[in-house]
C-alpha positions in Angstrom: -36.9 125.1 48.3 -36.2 123.7 51.7 -38.9 121.4 53.0 -39.7 122.2 56.6 -40.7 119.1 58.5 -42.5 118.5 61.7 -42.1 115.1 63.4 -44.6 113.5 65.7 -43.8 110.5 68.0 -40.3 111.8 68.0 -39.0 109.7 70.8 -40.4 106.5 69.4 -38.4 104.0 67.2 -39.6 105.5 63.9 -39.7 109.1 65.1 -36.0 108.9 65.8 -35.3 107.4 62.4 -37.3 110.1 60.7 -35.3 112.9 62.4 -32.1 111.2 61.3 -33.4 110.8 57.7 -34.4 114.4 57.5 -30.9 115.4 58.5 -29.5 113.2 55.7 -31.9 114.8 53.1 -30.2 117.8 51.6 -33.4 119.7 50.9 -35.2 119.1 54.3 -34.9 120.4 57.8 -36.7 119.5 61.1 -38.5 122.6 62.4 -40.1 120.8 65.4 -40.4 117.4 66.9 -43.0 116.4 69.5 -43.7 113.6 71.8 -46.4 112.8 74.4 -43.6 112.5 77.0 -40.8 114.8 75.9 -38.9 114.9 79.3 -36.5 117.5 78.0 -34.9 115.0 75.7 -33.1 115.7 72.4 -32.8 113.4 69.4 -29.8 114.1 67.0 -29.6 117.6 68.5 -33.3 118.3 68.0 -35.2 119.4 71.1 -38.3 117.3 71.7 -41.3 119.4 72.6 -44.7 118.5 74.1 -47.3 117.2 71.7 -49.8 119.3 73.6 -48.2 122.3 71.8 -48.8 120.9 68.3 -51.4 123.6 67.3 -49.1 126.5 68.2 -46.1 124.9 66.7 -47.8 124.4 63.4 -48.5 128.1 63.3 -45.2 129.4 64.7 -42.8 127.1 62.9 -44.6 127.0 59.6 -43.7 123.4 58.5 -44.3 122.3 55.0 -45.3 118.8 56.1 -45.7 116.7 59.2 -44.4 113.1 59.3 -46.3 110.8 61.7 -45.5 107.3 63.0 -47.5 107.1 66.2 -50.8 105.3 66.8 -54.3 105.5 65.2 -55.8 107.9 67.7 -52.8 110.2 67.8 -52.4 110.2 64.0 -56.1 111.3 63.6 -55.6 114.1 66.1 -52.4 115.3 64.4 -54.1 115.1 61.0 -56.9 117.3 62.2 -54.5 119.8 63.6 -52.6 119.9 60.3 -55.9 120.4 58.4 -56.6 123.4 60.7 -53.2 124.9 60.0 -53.1 124.1 56.2 -50.1 121.8 56.6 -49.6 118.6 54.6 -49.7 115.3 56.5 -47.7 112.1 55.9 -48.4 109.1 58.0 -47.0 105.6 58.2 -49.1 104.7 61.1 -51.0 101.4 60.8 -53.9 99.7 62.7 -56.6 102.2 61.6 -60.2 101.2 61.8 -62.9 102.5 59.5 -63.6 105.5 61.8 -60.0 106.5 61.8 -59.7 106.3 58.0 -62.8 108.3 57.6 -61.3 111.0 59.8 -58.1 111.0 57.7 -60.2 111.3 54.6 -62.0 114.3 56.1 -58.6 115.9 56.7 -57.7 115.2 53.0 -60.5 117.5 51.9 -58.6 120.4 53.4 -54.9 119.4 52.9 -52.8 116.8 51.1 -52.7 113.6 53.2 -50.4 110.7 52.2 -50.9 107.4 54.0 -48.8 104.3 53.4 -48.4 101.2 55.6 -44.8 100.9 54.3 -42.4 103.5 52.8 -39.9 101.0 51.4 -39.5 101.2 47.7 -39.0 97.4 47.5 -42.4 96.9 49.1 -44.0 99.1 46.5 -42.4 97.0 43.8 -43.8 93.9 45.6 -47.3 95.4 45.6 -46.9 96.1 41.9 -46.1 92.5 40.9 -48.1 90.4 43.4 -51.4 91.0 41.6 -49.9 90.0 38.3 -48.4 86.8 39.8 -51.9 85.8 41.1 -53.5 86.5 37.8 -50.8 84.4 36.0 -51.3 81.4 38.4 -55.0 80.9 38.7 -56.0 78.2 41.2 -52.7 78.2 43.0 -52.9 78.2 46.8 -51.8 81.5 48.4 -50.2 81.9 51.8 -48.9 85.1 53.3 -46.4 85.2 56.2 -45.3 88.4 57.9 -42.7 88.8 60.6 -42.0 91.7 62.9 -40.4 92.6 66.2 -42.1 91.7 69.5 -43.4 95.2 70.1 -45.4 95.4 66.9 -49.0 96.4 67.9 -51.2 95.3 64.9 -51.5 92.0 63.3 -51.6 91.4 60.4 -49.3 94.3 59.6 -50.5 97.2 57.5 -48.3 96.0 54.7 -49.7 92.5 54.9 -53.2 93.9 54.6 -52.3 95.9 51.5 -50.8 92.8 49.9 -53.9 90.8 50.8 -56.0 93.5 49.1 -53.9 93.2 45.9 -54.2 89.4 46.0 -57.9 89.4 46.5 -58.4 92.0 43.7 -56.7 89.7 41.2 -57.9 86.2 42.1 -60.9 84.3 43.1 -60.6 84.2 46.9 -63.4 84.0 49.5 -61.8 84.2 52.9 -58.7 84.8 54.9 -57.7 82.1 57.3 -55.5 83.4 60.2 -53.3 80.6 61.3 -54.4 77.0 61.6 -55.0 74.7 64.5 -56.3 71.1 64.8 -57.9 69.4 61.9 -58.2 72.1 59.3 -57.6 71.0 55.7 -57.1 73.9 53.3 -60.3 75.1 51.7 -60.6 76.3 48.1 -60.5 80.1 47.8 -58.9 80.8 51.1 -55.7 82.8 51.7 -53.6 81.7 54.7 -52.3 84.6 56.8 -49.7 84.1 59.4 -48.2 86.9 61.7 -45.0 86.1 63.5 -43.6 88.3 66.3 -40.2 88.0 67.9 -37.0 89.8 68.8 -36.1 93.0 67.0 -36.9 91.9 63.4 -37.5 95.0 61.3 -40.0 93.5 58.9 -40.4 90.6 56.5 -43.2 89.8 54.1 -43.5 86.6 52.0 -46.2 85.6 49.6 -46.3 81.9 48.6 -48.1 80.7 45.5 -48.1 76.9 45.3 -49.7 74.5 42.7 -48.9 72.3 39.7 -46.0 70.8 41.5 -44.2 74.1 41.8 -44.0 77.1 44.1 -43.3 80.8 43.7 -42.2 82.9 46.7 -42.2 86.7 46.6 -40.3 88.1 49.6 -39.3 91.5 50.9 -37.0 91.9 53.9 -36.2 95.2 55.5 -32.9 95.2 57.3 -33.1 98.6 58.9 -36.0 101.0 59.9 -34.1 103.8 58.2 -35.5 102.6 54.8 -39.0 103.4 56.0 -37.9 106.8 57.4 -36.1 107.8 54.2 -39.2 106.9 52.2 -41.4 109.0 54.4 -39.0 112.0 54.0 -39.1 111.5 50.3 -42.9 111.6 50.6 -42.9 114.8 52.6 -40.7 116.5 50.0 -43.0 115.3 47.2 -46.2 116.3 48.9 -45.1 119.8 49.5 -46.4 120.9 46.0 -49.6 118.9 46.0 -53.1 120.1 46.4 -55.6 118.8 49.0 -56.4 115.2 48.5 -55.6 111.5 49.4 -52.2 110.2 48.2 -50.2 107.0 48.4 -46.5 106.2 48.3 -47.1 104.8 44.8 -47.7 108.4 43.7 -44.3 109.4 45.0 -42.6 106.4 43.3 -44.3 107.2 40.0 -42.5 110.5 39.6 
């Protein structure tokens, strides 16, 4: 079965990568791609249409799933539109607040919704092992450093926040310290969090565990945005057969 994909934010960095990744996937095709400012542009031969037409496009083009890498407000709007049209929704957008997440969860009551801050398989492997590392090294200091390009909107990144959640769930930590300035000795139970922004760096995440005269560093480095797009397309293909509910990229990796 061919998976029919709709793409939002199609003229953005990730939108362009998603269109290319769909083209590389033998069982997928782009049936529409939208942008807030299409300006008659095409991406890899795909005409970019106005996001204002999303409701009619969902009905007329009958996508299997929509892939979204936009912003929190836009993602929530697109998810609601997909819920109204009974179309699965895959989003790698980050920076959601509680209200945004609640809106996405409401959509998941009607359709399959898959949200992941990172669609790299290596990041999923990192998420799988970081908790075990924390458990095996009780009392060790933990620092997390994430680095992205200078246009990255949210800090810490969505991936960093997921890593922090795993760390906190597996150790005795009381607070996150974002950067340090002045006289600020390390407190017991804190996790140091540092967000670096510069150039066109795709994405790096490193967790440092230090103690007992030793250190362990767990690092993931993405060298190309295409890895995220490919994972999102894999998620769209996987979610095509799923019932309404809330899903994660770990569910895709597991099969």
